[in-house]
TORROPA-296394 format. One record per residue (C-alpha): residue in three letters; x negated, y, z negated. Coordinates in steps of 0.05 Angstrom, whole numbers, plus 5000, padded with zeros to 4 digits. Example, Ala and Ser with C-alpha at 12.3 -4.5 7.8 and 13.67 -1.06 7.14 Angstrom:
TORROPA-296394
ala475449104844
ser472749794857
***
This chain:
TORROPA-296394
met459407996863
asn457807696799
leu461808046743
ser457807676686
ile451308056700
leu455308746698
ser455809186631
leu463009476621
ser459510116644
asp457709846707
gln464909546711
arg468010216701
asp463610556753
leu465609996805
val473310166791
lys472010886790
ser468610866857
lys474310406884
glu469309836898
met473509416854
thr480209526825
ala482309366751
ser486508866784
asp480908466812
leu477308466740
ala483208216703
leu484407706761
ala477107426752
cys478607366673
tyr485206986687
arg482506486736
gln476706326683
ile482406296631
glu486505836677
arg480405396692
leu476805386620
asn481705476564
pro485204756572
thr477804526555
leu474805046508
asn481305296476
ala479206006469
phe485906356469
ile492006226430
thr496506686466
val494606906543
ile498407566562
pro500807616633
pro497708256669
asp501708836674
glu500709166743
gly504009836719
glu498709916657
leu493109746704
leu495610276750
lys496110836697
ser489210616668
gly485210846725
ser482911516698
met481511256629
pro474811086594
leu475810336599
met479110406671
gly483609746660
ile477809326640
pro481008656613
leu479508576540
ala481407966490
val483708096415
lys482707656357
asp489107356337
leu488907706267
tyr490208376301
asp497408636306
thr499808726379
lys506509046393
gly511408546417
ile506507956422
arg506207416367
thr500307506317
thr498706856281
gly492606926240
gly491206236265
ser496406046213
lys503005616206
phe505706146163
phe505606656218
ala505906186279
asp512206576302
arg510707286275
ile511507846325
pro509308526299
asp512809176311
glu506809596329
asp499309546349
ala493709516299
thr489910206300
val484309926338
val488709586390
ser492010266402
lys485410586410
leu483410136465
lys489910116502
lys489910916501
ala482710836527
gly485710426589
ala484109726563
gln488109136588
ile489208596538
val488907916565
gly490507516508
lys489907366431
thr484006926414
asn483606306372
thr481406406298
his479205966239
glu485805916197
ile487306556161
ala479406686181
leu477106346122
gly471405876156
val466305886207
thr468005256248
asn474405446288
asn476704766281
asn484005006270
pro489104466249
his495504826278
phe492705106350
gly486904616358
ala478804696359
cys475605226395
arg469604906434
asn462605156444
pro461805266522
trp454105126515
asp456104416489
ile463604256480
thr461903726420
arg459604316380
ile463404906342
ser463905586373
gly463005856305
gly468006286270
ser472406586249
ser472206966317
gly470306366352
gly475806476411
ser473107206421
ala466106976430
val467606436481
ala472206826517
val466307376523
ala460906796540
thr464806496593
gly467907116627
met475506996605
ser474507726580
met469508266590
ala469708416513
ala473608176454
leu474908426386
gly473107996321
thr473808076246
asp467807926197
thr468107786128
gly462107386119
gly459407286186
ser465407186229
ile463307656285
arg455707516284
ile455906746274
pro460406616337
ala456907116379
ala449806766358
leu452406106373
cys455206256441
gly449506686464
val453207366466
val452708056427
gly456508186364
leu456908826320
lys459408886252
pro460009636236
ser458809976166
phe464309836122
gly469510386129
arg467110566200
val472510136239
ser480210176217
leu483109556191
his490209796190
gly494509276224
ile489408676215
leu491408076175
pro487008116111
leu482407586085
ser478308076032
trp480408766024
asn473308885999
leu469408556049
asp473208546115
his470008896177
ala472408996249
gly468208996308
pro466508826383
ile463808216415
thr460508356483
arg455408086531
lys450408666525
val448309156476
glu450609776514
asp458009456515
ala458009406439
ala456010176435
leu461810346483
met466609956449
leu464810216377
gln465310916407
ile472910816419
met474210366364
gly470810766305
gly473611376269
tyr477911536209
asp484911256198
glu488811556142
leu493010886145
asp487210456128
pro485610576049
val477610376056
ser477010836123
val471611316109
lys471412046140
thr464312096173
leu461912516234
pro463712176299
gly458311706321
asp454511766389
tyr452411026405
ser451211036470
ser446911666492
his440911496452
leu440410726467
lys434510876514
asp430511326464
gly425610786451
val422910486385
arg415610666393
asp412410836321
arg418610556288
lys417010126222
met421509476215
ala421808926168
leu421308226186
ala424607816132
val420707236102
gly420606856035
ser423906206014
phe430506426026
ile429006566103
glu424405966110
glu429805406095
ala432105566173
asp430705116221
ala423405166251
glu425905296324
val430405886300
leu424206176256
glu420106166315
ala424806506361
val426007026313
arg418407126307
lys417207206382
ala422907706381
ala419008096330
arg412908056373
val417108316435
leu418608936393
glu411709006369
ala409309036446
gln414609636449
gly410710036393
val414309806331
lys410109676273
ile412408986241
val411708916165
glu414108226133
val418308346069
asn420607806020
val428207836018
asp429307245973
phe434007725931
leu439307655982
lys440806895964
glu445107165905
ala448107655951
ala450207105994
leu453106725936
ala457007305910
asn460007465977
ser462506735985
leu465806805912
met469007435925
thr471407225995
gln475206615968
ala477907005906
asp480807565948
gly483407075997
ala487006735944
ala489607405916
phe492707605987
his495606885998
arg498106735930
glu505306675942
arg503906236006
leu499205815965
arg504105735910
glu510305605949
his507705226012
pro500004975997
asp501304366046
trp501704896105
phe494605056095
gly489404616130
ala485904166079
asp478804586082
val482705326077
arg487205046016
leu481104815979
arg477605465988
leu483805865963
glu484305365908
thr477605495889
gly477906255894
ala484006215851
ala480105855794
phe474706345790
thr475106735718
ser474707525718
thr467907445690
asp466007085753
tyr468707625798
ile465408175753
leu458707895757
ala459007795831
arg461008525831
arg455108675791
thr450808275843
gln454008755896
thr451809385862
glu444509115852
val443808875928
lys446409535952
arg441209915910
lys435609425934
leu437509516009
glu438010256002
leu431010335977
leu428909816030
phe431510266088
glu428210866055
glu421610506082
tyr424210126139
asp428810336203
cys431209576213
leu430908926179
leu430108356231
met432207656216
pro435707046241
thr443507076254
thr444606366229
pro439305866201
ile441505346250
ala444405256324
ala451305026334
pro453104406292
val457003856317
leu465003956312
glu466003256288
gly462702766237
glu460902666165
asp456003226163
ala459703716206
leu462404106147
glu456604156109
arg451904386167
ala457404896182
arg456405156108
gln449905386120
leu452005926176
thr454006456133
arg447206486093
phe444007036133
thr450207416151
ala454507466081
pro449407956047
phe451508516096
asn458708416082
leu457308506009
ser453009106024
gly457409366079
leu451009516122
pro451709546197
ala449108876233
leu447608686301
thr446507996328
val443007936405
pro441007306437
cys433807106425
gly432706416449
phe434805706458
thr433505066420
lys430904466456
glu438204206460
asn439404896503
leu443705186446
pro443205956437
ile439406296378
gly441106986350
leu436307566323
gln440307966270
ile438508706269
ile440809116207
ser440109806189
arg441810306133
met449310546123
trp452710916186
asn446710756224
glu449610326280
ala446110756329
gly439210526300
ala441209806306
leu443809886373
arg438210196401
thr433009686371
gly437709116403
tyr438509456469
ile430409566476
tyr429508806457
gln434908646508
gln431809036562
ser424708666549
thr427907976552
asp433607586596
trp436207156544
his442707536547
thr443307366622
gln443606616610
lys450406296621
pro453405616601
glu454105166660
ile461505106643
ala462505786660
lys459005846728
***
C-alpha cells in the first residue's frame, strides 16, 4: 500500500480497522529515514521506536501515527539542539506543550528535524549539523528554518511534522518541498517549551502532505496555555468538519502590484492558474494591490533580528565565534538597531494590521505566492542573495499575526515545486483551510512525489 497518498485520517482508519498497525506505519518511516537521511540530512536525532507506547496509542486520536518534531521543541529526555553549538548536548526535563499534546493524542515521535541555526535563516545550511537538502534536487536548499520537517514529510520519513515560523519558516520549506504548511494565528498554538527567536513574531504549526492533515494537527495542537504569556483564550476551533463546505460565492483577493510582480514569471503564472481553479468553484476573484506589504516585510526582518539579538545577547557577547557566520552577522545587525528603528517597525506593524483588517472586511481570503522564487541552489556566490528573497511574501503575516496556509500549486520548468499562499483574517484558520482543501481536491499537485522518495 502506498502510504504517501493517504491522509492522517486514512491512516488512522486503517489502524482502527486493524488493516495496518501503528508499528507498520512507524517501520515504513524508519525505512525511509535509513534510506534517505544520509543524503538529505532531514534529522539531527532519530528516536528509536517504543513498542510499548505504540501499543498504548491504539485508542487515541492519532493511533500511533509517526510524526517528526523540529529540533526547537523540547522533548523530555531527548536532546534539543536548536541547530546550535550552544545547545548541542541539552536534554530537557519536560516536553514542550505541543509535544505533550501530540503524545497524549497517541503520536509516535520518530525524530528531531534539522533546522537553520537558532531558526535565524531560510537555507537550512547548518554549519554544526550539516545542510538539509531539497528532495526534488539535492543541489538546492530545502528552505528553512523548518527545512528538516518539510523534507521528512515530502519523502515519507514522517507522516507529518512540527515547524516554527517567524518570517516564513513553516511556509517557505513546505512550498519549496511541495507539501502543505500552516502558520496559525499568533496566540493560537502554545510556544511554551520552544526555543524562541522572536517573542513577538514566533508561531508554531504543522507541516503535512494534505490540507485535511493540517486541520487535524491544528485541532490537537491549538488551545490556550497559561504557561505561554502570548497564548490567547479563544473558543476551541473546529477545523476539520467544515473543510468540505465549499467556497461558492466567496469573494477573494488576488494580490497584484509591483511588490508581487517582482516574483519569477513561472511562480506568478502558477498562482494565477490557481486563482482560476478557485474561480471555477464559484469564487469571485478580485485583483487587489498589496504594495503596502513591502514595508511589513522589512519591519518583520528588523524585529526578527533585534529580538533574536535580545534573546541571545549573552551568548553573542561571550562566544560570538560559536555562531555560524551568517547567523552571527544577523544577530550583530539586530543588536545595532536603535530604539527608534524598533519603534518605527512597531508602528508599521500597527498600520499594516489595520490595513489587513480592512481588507478582510471585504474579502474572505487573500491569494498570493508563498515564495517569489523556487528553491535556490545551496552553494555558489548568489546562493544567499537568492535565499534572502524567500521571506518577501511570508513575513508580512508574521508581523500581522494572521493565519496563512501554503499548498502546492505547480512546478517550474526545472521540476521544482511552487506554493500558493492563502491568508485569512485573525482566527479564521478554518476559512484558509477550507479554501486550500477545495483547491487541493480540484488539482493533483499534492500527489506528486520527488523521485528520491519513490
